[in-house]
MISEVEX-372340 format. One line per 3 residues: number of its first residue (from 1); their letters; for each residue x, y, z of C-alpha. Coordinates in nm, 2 decimals. Each point is the difference from the previous one (the first is absolute). Example, Ala and Ser with C-alpha at 12.3 -4.5 7.8 and 13.67 -1.06 7.14 Angstrom:
<pts>
1> AS> 1.23/-0.45/0.78; 0.14/0.34/-0.07;
</pts>
This chain:
<pts>
1> MNE> 0.00/0.00/0.00; 0.15/0.34/-0.10; -0.01/0.31/0.21;
4> LQQ> -0.32/0.14/-0.16; -0.20/-0.31/0.07; 0.12/-0.01/0.36;
7> FST> -0.09/0.36/0.05; -0.34/-0.05/-0.16; -0.07/-0.30/0.22;
10> LST> 0.12/0.18/0.31; -0.21/0.30/-0.08; -0.31/-0.22/-0.04;
13> IVA> 0.06/-0.17/0.33; 0.05/0.33/0.18; -0.32/0.14/-0.16;
16> GVV> -0.19/-0.31/0.13; 0.14/0.05/0.35; -0.08/0.37/0.00;
19> IAL> -0.36/-0.07/-0.11; -0.04/-0.28/0.26; 0.13/0.21/0.29;
22> GTM> -0.16/0.32/-0.13; -0.34/-0.16/0.02; 0.04/-0.22/0.31;
25> LPA> 0.15/0.26/0.24; -0.25/0.28/-0.08; -0.29/-0.25/0.03;
28> IAM> 0.12/-0.10/0.35; 0.03/0.37/0.09; -0.35/0.07/-0.13;
31> GRA> -0.14/-0.29/0.21; 0.17/0.13/0.31; -0.12/0.36/-0.07;
34> IAS> -0.36/-0.12/-0.05; 0.01/-0.21/0.31; 0.14/0.29/0.21;
37> ALE> -0.27/0.23/-0.14; -0.28/-0.24/0.08; 0.14/-0.04/0.35;
40> ALS> 0.01/0.38/0.04; -0.35/0.03/-0.13; -0.13/-0.25/0.25;
43> RQP> 0.17/0.19/0.28; -0.11/0.35/-0.11; -0.30/-0.01/-0.24;
46> EAE> -0.04/0.38/0.03; 0.34/0.05/-0.18; -0.12/-0.19/-0.31;
49> KTI> 0.06/0.29/-0.25; 0.35/0.07/0.12; 0.10/-0.37/0.01;
52> TRT> -0.15/-0.08/-0.34; 0.17/0.30/-0.16; 0.34/-0.09/0.15;
55> LFI> -0.05/-0.36/-0.10; -0.07/0.09/-0.37; 0.30/0.23/-0.02;
58> GLA> 0.22/-0.27/0.15; -0.14/-0.27/-0.24; 0.07/0.23/-0.29;
61> MIE> 0.36/0.04/0.11; 0.04/-0.37/0.04; -0.15/-0.07/-0.34;
64> SLA> 0.23/0.24/-0.16; 0.29/-0.21/0.11; -0.14/-0.30/-0.19;
67> IYC> -0.05/0.21/-0.31; 0.36/0.13/0.03; 0.13/-0.36/0.01;
70> LVI> -0.20/-0.08/-0.30; 0.14/0.29/-0.19; 0.36/-0.09/0.09;
73> ALI> -0.06/-0.36/-0.10; -0.14/0.11/-0.34; 0.30/0.23/-0.06;
76> VLF> 0.24/-0.28/0.09; -0.18/-0.24/-0.24; -0.07/0.22/-0.30;
79> RNP> 0.23/0.30/0.01; 0.30/-0.09/0.20; 0.26/0.28/-0.03;
82> LLE> 0.28/-0.25/0.08; -0.09/-0.21/-0.31; 0.17/0.26/-0.23;
85> YFL> 0.33/-0.09/0.17; -0.03/-0.37/-0.12; -0.11/0.09/-0.35;
88> K> 0.32/0.20/-0.07;
</pts>
């Protein structure tokens, strides 16, 4: 296997790991955030608006991490800047 094939294989493996971790870890964080929000709502039902607003902002931040991982994985797979080094 030449260097270009090795690099392409390694890039594909890294992209797979990034997508796997980039979806698993934010999903765990979302589950914990929702569980904490439900616990807070059960303790203080009168603070529902504040807790819900904060929860949705936090979930949006967590979800953005998963989207960033997807974007990085797609860049690594389809428009890898280091690939030009091997093509010279």
